[in-house]
N, CA, C and O atoms as a Maestro MAE file, in Angstrom:
{
 s_m_m2io_version
 :::
 2.0.0
}

f_m_ct {
 s_m_title
 :::
 protein
 m_atom[188] {
  # First column is atom index #
  i_m_mmod_type
  r_m_x_coord
  r_m_y_coord
  r_m_z_coord
  i_m_residue_number
  s_m_chain_name
  s_m_pdb_residue_name
  s_m_pdb_atom_name
  i_m_atomic_number
  :::
  1 25 -176.175 268.987 53.714 1 A "MET " " N  " 7
  2 3 -176.955 268.266 52.813 1 A "MET " " CA " 6
  3 2 -178.182 268.920 52.661 1 A "MET " " C  " 6
  4 15 -178.635 269.130 51.536 1 A "MET " " O  " 8
  5 25 -178.890 269.336 53.894 2 A "MET " " N  " 7
  6 3 -180.221 269.726 53.960 2 A "MET " " CA " 6
  7 2 -180.225 271.201 53.910 2 A "MET " " C  " 6
  8 15 -181.293 271.814 53.921 2 A "MET " " O  " 8
  9 25 -179.007 271.842 53.853 3 A "GLY " " N  " 7
  10 3 -179.209 273.568 53.772 3 A "GLY " " CA " 6
  11 2 -179.379 273.856 54.816 3 A "GLY " " C  " 6
  12 15 -180.047 274.888 54.879 3 A "GLY " " O  " 8
  13 25 -178.985 273.283 56.168 4 A "SER " " N  " 7
  14 3 -179.128 274.056 57.334 4 A "SER " " CA " 6
  15 2 -178.071 273.985 58.451 4 A "SER " " C  " 6
  16 15 -177.663 272.932 58.940 4 A "SER " " O  " 8
  17 25 -177.636 275.337 58.833 5 A "THR " " N  " 7
  18 3 -176.469 275.244 59.402 5 A "THR " " CA " 6
  19 2 -176.790 275.200 61.058 5 A "THR " " C  " 6
  20 15 -176.145 274.467 61.808 5 A "THR " " O  " 8
  21 25 -177.920 276.121 61.549 6 A "HIS " " N  " 7
  22 3 -178.528 276.192 62.755 6 A "HIS " " CA " 6
  23 2 -179.785 276.059 62.752 6 A "HIS " " C  " 6
  24 15 -180.446 275.865 61.731 6 A "HIS " " O  " 8
  25 25 -180.347 276.171 64.169 7 A "PHE " " N  " 7
  26 3 -181.941 276.047 64.153 7 A "PHE " " CA " 6
  27 2 -182.406 277.532 64.064 7 A "PHE " " C  " 6
  28 15 -181.777 278.489 64.518 7 A "PHE " " O  " 8
  29 25 -183.472 277.576 63.482 8 A "LEU " " N  " 7
  30 3 -184.409 278.926 63.403 8 A "LEU " " CA " 6
  31 2 -185.173 279.247 64.747 8 A "LEU " " C  " 6
  32 15 -185.540 280.394 65.003 8 A "LEU " " O  " 8
  33 25 -185.387 278.225 65.559 9 A "MET " " N  " 7
  34 3 -186.295 278.382 66.724 9 A "MET " " CA " 6
  35 2 -185.570 278.462 67.902 9 A "MET " " C  " 6
  36 15 -184.442 277.972 67.933 9 A "MET " " O  " 8
  37 25 -186.106 279.078 69.006 10 A "GLN " " N  " 7
  38 3 -185.682 279.045 70.160 10 A "GLN " " CA " 6
  39 2 -186.257 277.944 71.056 10 A "GLN " " C  " 6
  40 15 -187.256 277.289 70.761 10 A "GLN " " O  " 8
  41 25 -185.505 277.790 72.231 11 A "ARG " " N  " 7
  42 3 -186.155 277.029 73.456 11 A "ARG " " CA " 6
  43 2 -186.291 275.519 73.186 11 A "ARG " " C  " 6
  44 15 -186.739 275.203 72.084 11 A "ARG " " O  " 8
  45 25 -186.054 274.825 73.806 12 A "LEU " " N  " 7
  46 3 -185.761 273.173 73.967 12 A "LEU " " CA " 6
  47 2 -187.190 272.554 72.719 12 A "LEU " " C  " 6
  48 15 -187.069 272.139 71.566 12 A "LEU " " O  " 8
  49 25 -188.077 272.681 73.323 13 A "PRO " " N  " 7
  50 3 -189.138 272.168 72.667 13 A "PRO " " CA " 6
  51 2 -189.332 272.222 71.223 13 A "PRO " " C  " 6
  52 15 -189.587 271.300 70.449 13 A "PRO " " O  " 8
  53 25 -189.089 274.036 70.896 14 A "ASN " " N  " 7
  54 3 -189.597 274.479 69.634 14 A "ASN " " CA " 6
  55 2 -188.494 273.514 68.714 14 A "ASN " " C  " 6
  56 15 -188.906 272.845 67.767 14 A "ASN " " O  " 8
  57 25 -186.674 273.534 69.221 15 A "VAL " " N  " 7
  58 3 -185.819 272.675 68.645 15 A "VAL " " CA " 6
  59 2 -186.401 271.537 68.473 15 A "VAL " " C  " 6
  60 15 -186.761 271.212 67.342 15 A "VAL " " O  " 8
  61 25 -186.571 270.843 69.392 16 A "GLN " " N  " 7
  62 3 -186.788 269.399 69.164 16 A "GLN " " CA " 6
  63 2 -187.631 269.558 68.180 16 A "GLN " " C  " 6
  64 15 -187.060 269.473 67.093 16 A "GLN " " O  " 8
  65 25 -188.977 269.793 68.097 17 A "ALA " " N  " 7
  66 3 -189.894 269.855 67.070 17 A "ALA " " CA " 6
  67 2 -188.965 270.106 65.569 17 A "ALA " " C  " 6
  68 15 -189.013 269.260 64.676 17 A "ALA " " O  " 8
  69 25 -188.222 271.234 65.452 18 A "GLU " " N  " 7
  70 3 -187.592 271.340 64.290 18 A "GLU " " CA " 6
  71 2 -186.414 270.040 64.012 18 A "GLU " " C  " 6
  72 15 -186.283 269.435 62.948 18 A "GLU " " O  " 8
  73 25 -185.797 269.863 64.999 19 A "MET " " N  " 7
  74 3 -184.977 268.738 64.826 19 A "MET " " CA " 6
  75 2 -185.760 267.672 64.235 19 A "MET " " C  " 6
  76 15 -185.189 267.272 63.220 19 A "MET " " O  " 8
  77 25 -186.825 267.063 64.462 20 A "SER " " N  " 7
  78 3 -187.802 266.179 64.333 20 A "SER " " CA " 6
  79 2 -188.124 266.202 62.969 20 A "SER " " C  " 6
  80 15 -187.972 265.154 62.342 20 A "SER " " O  " 8
  81 25 -188.564 267.256 62.359 21 A "LEU " " N  " 7
  82 3 -188.619 267.327 60.857 21 A "LEU " " CA " 6
  83 2 -187.902 267.221 59.966 21 A "LEU " " C  " 6
  84 15 -188.191 266.893 58.815 21 A "LEU " " O  " 8
  85 25 -186.567 267.573 60.535 22 A "HIS " " N  " 7
  86 3 -185.144 267.703 59.879 22 A "HIS " " CA " 6
  87 2 -185.205 265.959 59.570 22 A "HIS " " C  " 6
  88 15 -185.252 265.567 58.404 22 A "HIS " " O  " 8
  89 25 -185.198 265.016 60.684 23 A "VAL " " N  " 7
  90 3 -185.092 263.720 60.422 23 A "VAL " " CA " 6
  91 2 -185.989 263.248 59.544 23 A "VAL " " C  " 6
  92 15 -185.698 262.608 58.534 23 A "VAL " " O  " 8
  93 25 -187.233 263.582 59.944 24 A "LEU " " N  " 7
  94 3 -188.414 263.011 58.922 24 A "LEU " " CA " 6
  95 2 -188.161 263.282 57.576 24 A "LEU " " C  " 6
  96 15 -188.284 262.400 56.726 24 A "LEU " " O  " 8
  97 25 -187.713 264.776 57.220 25 A "ALA " " N  " 7
  98 3 -187.368 264.878 55.488 25 A "ALA " " CA " 6
  99 2 -186.243 264.145 55.374 25 A "ALA " " C  " 6
  100 15 -186.146 263.813 54.193 25 A "ALA " " O  " 8
  101 25 -185.090 263.608 56.193 26 A "TYR " " N  " 7
  102 3 -184.383 262.956 55.746 26 A "TYR " " CA " 6
  103 2 -184.227 261.685 55.411 26 A "TYR " " C  " 6
  104 15 -183.445 261.227 54.579 26 A "TYR " " O  " 8
  105 25 -185.328 260.876 56.376 27 A "ASN " " N  " 7
  106 3 -185.801 259.723 56.008 27 A "ASN " " CA " 6
  107 2 -186.540 259.467 54.898 27 A "ASN " " C  " 6
  108 15 -186.349 258.410 54.296 27 A "ASN " " O  " 8
  109 25 -187.338 260.235 54.527 28 A "LEU " " N  " 7
  110 3 -188.751 260.155 53.703 28 A "LEU " " CA " 6
  111 2 -187.392 260.589 52.191 28 A "LEU " " C  " 6
  112 15 -187.310 259.989 51.119 28 A "LEU " " O  " 8
  113 25 -186.818 261.380 52.503 29 A "ARG " " N  " 7
  114 3 -185.918 261.473 50.839 29 A "ARG " " CA " 6
  115 2 -185.137 260.305 50.891 29 A "ARG " " C  " 6
  116 15 -185.004 259.910 49.733 29 A "ARG " " O  " 8
  117 25 -184.522 259.518 51.732 30 A "ARG " " N  " 7
  118 3 -183.906 258.365 51.824 30 A "ARG " " CA " 6
  119 2 -184.354 257.377 51.394 30 A "ARG " " C  " 6
  120 15 -183.667 256.579 50.757 30 A "ARG " " O  " 8
  121 25 -185.773 257.188 51.677 31 A "ALA " " N  " 7
  122 3 -186.809 256.058 51.350 31 A "ALA " " CA " 6
  123 2 -187.038 256.517 49.832 31 A "ALA " " C  " 6
  124 15 -186.675 255.675 49.010 31 A "ALA " " O  " 8
  125 25 -187.497 257.526 49.390 32 A "ILE " " N  " 7
  126 3 -187.533 257.960 48.135 32 A "ILE " " CA " 6
  127 2 -186.467 257.346 47.151 32 A "ILE " " C  " 6
  128 15 -186.770 256.658 46.177 32 A "ILE " " O  " 8
  129 25 -184.970 257.731 47.581 33 A "ASN " " N  " 7
  130 3 -184.075 257.177 46.738 33 A "ASN " " CA " 6
  131 2 -183.652 255.918 46.691 33 A "ASN " " C  " 6
  132 15 -182.850 255.585 45.818 33 A "ASN " " O  " 8
  133 25 -184.068 255.128 47.511 34 A "ILE " " N  " 7
  134 3 -183.768 253.909 47.573 34 A "ILE " " CA " 6
  135 2 -184.942 252.895 47.163 34 A "ILE " " C  " 6
  136 15 -184.632 251.792 46.712 34 A "ILE " " O  " 8
  137 25 -186.256 253.251 47.313 35 A "LEU " " N  " 7
  138 3 -187.619 252.769 46.569 35 A "LEU " " CA " 6
  139 2 -188.038 253.459 45.297 35 A "LEU " " C  " 6
  140 15 -188.263 252.757 44.311 35 A "LEU " " O  " 8
  141 25 -188.155 254.676 45.230 36 A "GLY " " N  " 7
  142 3 -188.657 255.317 44.259 36 A "GLY " " CA " 6
  143 2 -190.257 255.622 44.440 36 A "GLY " " C  " 6
  144 15 -191.162 255.004 45.001 36 A "GLY " " O  " 8
  145 25 -190.207 256.685 43.812 37 A "VAL " " N  " 7
  146 3 -191.667 257.653 44.177 37 A "VAL " " CA " 6
  147 2 -192.861 256.663 44.302 37 A "VAL " " C  " 6
  148 15 -193.709 256.640 45.195 37 A "VAL " " O  " 8
  149 25 -192.730 255.730 43.055 38 A "ALA " " N  " 7
  150 3 -194.357 254.996 42.661 38 A "ALA " " CA " 6
  151 2 -194.196 254.051 43.676 38 A "ALA " " C  " 6
  152 15 -195.341 253.701 43.963 38 A "ALA " " O  " 8
  153 25 -193.293 253.367 44.468 39 A "LYS " " N  " 7
  154 3 -193.634 252.380 45.715 39 A "LYS " " CA " 6
  155 2 -193.700 252.983 46.854 39 A "LYS " " C  " 6
  156 15 -194.179 252.421 47.838 39 A "LYS " " O  " 8
  157 25 -193.189 254.318 46.889 40 A "ILE " " N  " 7
  158 3 -193.544 255.044 48.517 40 A "ILE " " CA " 6
  159 2 -195.117 255.547 48.403 40 A "ILE " " C  " 6
  160 15 -195.930 255.598 49.326 40 A "ILE " " O  " 8
  161 25 -195.330 255.917 46.960 41 A "VAL " " N  " 7
  162 3 -196.952 256.475 47.053 41 A "VAL " " CA " 6
  163 2 -197.871 255.260 47.202 41 A "VAL " " C  " 6
  164 15 -198.814 255.374 47.985 41 A "VAL " " O  " 8
  165 25 -197.688 254.000 46.477 42 A "ALA " " N  " 7
  166 3 -198.515 253.003 46.480 42 A "ALA " " CA " 6
  167 2 -198.481 252.415 48.355 42 A "ALA " " C  " 6
  168 15 -199.482 251.957 48.906 42 A "ALA " " O  " 8
  169 25 -197.316 252.555 48.951 43 A "GLN " " N  " 7
  170 3 -197.373 251.931 50.347 43 A "GLN " " CA " 6
  171 2 -198.233 253.210 50.948 43 A "GLN " " C  " 6
  172 15 -199.219 252.829 51.580 43 A "GLN " " O  " 8
  173 25 -198.096 254.423 50.896 44 A "MET " " N  " 7
  174 3 -198.974 255.289 51.193 44 A "MET " " CA " 6
  175 2 -200.630 254.988 51.483 44 A "MET " " C  " 6
  176 15 -201.424 255.002 52.423 44 A "MET " " O  " 8
  177 25 -200.599 254.737 50.170 45 A "GLN " " N  " 7
  178 3 -202.319 254.632 49.570 45 A "GLN " " CA " 6
  179 2 -202.707 253.543 50.102 45 A "GLN " " C  " 6
  180 15 -203.878 253.520 50.482 45 A "GLN " " O  " 8
  181 25 -201.930 252.412 50.281 46 A "ALA " " N  " 7
  182 3 -202.281 250.994 51.055 46 A "ALA " " CA " 6
  183 2 -202.510 250.944 52.456 46 A "ALA " " C  " 6
  184 15 -203.164 250.064 53.015 46 A "ALA " " O  " 8
  185 25 -201.781 252.215 53.192 47 A "ALA " " N  " 7
  186 3 -201.850 252.009 54.666 47 A "ALA " " CA " 6
  187 2 -203.291 252.857 55.371 47 A "ALA " " C  " 6
  188 15 -203.511 252.798 56.580 47 A "ALA " " O  " 8
  :::
 }
 m_bond[187] {
  # First column is bond index #
  i_m_from
  i_m_to
  i_m_order
  :::
  1 1 2 1
  2 2 3 1
  3 3 4 2
  4 3 5 1
  5 5 6 1
  6 6 7 1
  7 7 8 2
  8 7 9 1
  9 9 10 1
  10 10 11 1
  11 11 12 2
  12 11 13 1
  13 13 14 1
  14 14 15 1
  15 15 16 2
  16 15 17 1
  17 17 18 1
  18 18 19 1
  19 19 20 2
  20 19 21 1
  21 21 22 1
  22 22 23 1
  23 23 24 2
  24 23 25 1
  25 25 26 1
  26 26 27 1
  27 27 28 2
  28 27 29 1
  29 29 30 1
  30 30 31 1
  31 31 32 2
  32 31 33 1
  33 33 34 1
  34 34 35 1
  35 35 36 2
  36 35 37 1
  37 37 38 1
  38 38 39 1
  39 39 40 2
  40 39 41 1
  41 41 42 1
  42 42 43 1
  43 43 44 2
  44 43 45 1
  45 45 46 1
  46 46 47 1
  47 47 48 2
  48 47 49 1
  49 49 50 1
  50 50 51 1
  51 51 52 2
  52 51 53 1
  53 53 54 1
  54 54 55 1
  55 55 56 2
  56 55 57 1
  57 57 58 1
  58 58 59 1
  59 59 60 2
  60 59 61 1
  61 61 62 1
  62 62 63 1
  63 63 64 2
  64 63 65 1
  65 65 66 1
  66 66 67 1
  67 67 68 2
  68 67 69 1
  69 69 70 1
  70 70 71 1
  71 71 72 2
  72 71 73 1
  73 73 74 1
  74 74 75 1
  75 75 76 2
  76 75 77 1
  77 77 78 1
  78 78 79 1
  79 79 80 2
  80 79 81 1
  81 81 82 1
  82 82 83 1
  83 83 84 2
  84 83 85 1
  85 85 86 1
  86 86 87 1
  87 87 88 2
  88 87 89 1
  89 89 90 1
  90 90 91 1
  91 91 92 2
  92 91 93 1
  93 93 94 1
  94 94 95 1
  95 95 96 2
  96 95 97 1
  97 97 98 1
  98 98 99 1
  99 99 100 2
  100 99 101 1
  101 101 102 1
  102 102 103 1
  103 103 104 2
  104 103 105 1
  105 105 106 1
  106 106 107 1
  107 107 108 2
  108 107 109 1
  109 109 110 1
  110 110 111 1
  111 111 112 2
  112 111 113 1
  113 113 114 1
  114 114 115 1
  115 115 116 2
  116 115 117 1
  117 117 118 1
  118 118 119 1
  119 119 120 2
  120 119 121 1
  121 121 122 1
  122 122 123 1
  123 123 124 2
  124 123 125 1
  125 125 126 1
  126 126 127 1
  127 127 128 2
  128 127 129 1
  129 129 130 1
  130 130 131 1
  131 131 132 2
  132 131 133 1
  133 133 134 1
  134 134 135 1
  135 135 136 2
  136 135 137 1
  137 137 138 1
  138 138 139 1
  139 139 140 2
  140 139 141 1
  141 141 142 1
  142 142 143 1
  143 143 144 2
  144 143 145 1
  145 145 146 1
  146 146 147 1
  147 147 148 2
  148 147 149 1
  149 149 150 1
  150 150 151 1
  151 151 152 2
  152 151 153 1
  153 153 154 1
  154 154 155 1
  155 155 156 2
  156 155 157 1
  157 157 158 1
  158 158 159 1
  159 159 160 2
  160 159 161 1
  161 161 162 1
  162 162 163 1
  163 163 164 2
  164 163 165 1
  165 165 166 1
  166 166 167 1
  167 167 168 2
  168 167 169 1
  169 169 170 1
  170 170 171 1
  171 171 172 2
  172 171 173 1
  173 173 174 1
  174 174 175 1
  175 175 176 2
  176 175 177 1
  177 177 178 1
  178 178 179 1
  179 179 180 2
  180 179 181 1
  181 181 182 1
  182 182 183 1
  183 183 184 2
  184 183 185 1
  185 185 186 1
  186 186 187 1
  187 187 188 2
  :::
 }
}
Protein backbone atom coordinates (compact mmCIF):
# COMPACT_ATOMS: atom_id res chain seq x y z
CA MET A 1 0.00 0.00 0.00
CA MET A 2 2.76 2.47 0.89
CA GLY A 3 4.96 1.32 -1.97
CA SER A 4 7.85 -0.13 0.01
CA THR A 5 8.75 -3.79 0.15
CA HIS A 6 12.02 -3.51 2.07
CA PHE A 7 13.84 -1.18 4.42
CA LEU A 8 16.29 1.35 3.01
CA MET A 9 18.35 1.60 6.19
CA GLN A 10 20.57 -0.97 7.85
CA ARG A 11 21.12 -1.80 11.52
CA LEU A 12 18.32 -2.20 14.02
CA PRO A 13 18.05 1.40 15.39
CA ASN A 14 17.80 2.81 11.87
CA VAL A 15 15.26 0.20 10.79
CA GLN A 16 13.21 0.91 13.92
CA ALA A 17 13.17 4.63 13.08
CA GLU A 18 12.18 3.90 9.49
CA MET A 19 9.38 1.59 10.63
CA SER A 20 8.17 4.24 13.07
CA LEU A 21 7.92 6.74 10.22
CA HIS A 22 5.96 4.24 8.12
CA VAL A 23 3.53 3.63 10.99
CA LEU A 24 3.14 7.37 11.61
CA ALA A 25 2.41 8.00 7.92
CA TYR A 26 -0.11 5.14 7.85
CA ASN A 27 -1.93 6.42 10.94
CA LEU A 28 -1.97 10.02 9.70
CA ARG A 29 -3.33 8.92 6.33
CA ARG A 30 -6.00 6.84 8.06
CA ALA A 31 -7.02 9.74 10.32
CA ILE A 32 -7.29 12.05 7.32
CA ASN A 33 -9.50 9.54 5.51
CA ILE A 34 -11.75 9.11 8.54
CA LEU A 35 -11.98 12.70 9.81
CA GLY A 36 -11.07 14.81 6.80
CA VAL A 37 -8.30 17.34 6.29
CA ALA A 38 -10.16 20.33 7.77
CA LYS A 39 -10.83 18.60 11.08
CA ILE A 40 -7.25 17.29 11.36
CA VAL A 41 -5.83 20.79 10.73
CA ALA A 42 -8.23 22.30 13.26
CA GLN A 43 -7.20 19.72 15.88
CA MET A 44 -3.50 20.37 15.25
CA GLN A 45 -3.95 24.13 15.56
CA ALA A 46 -5.91 23.74 18.80
CA ALA A 47 -3.15 21.72 20.43
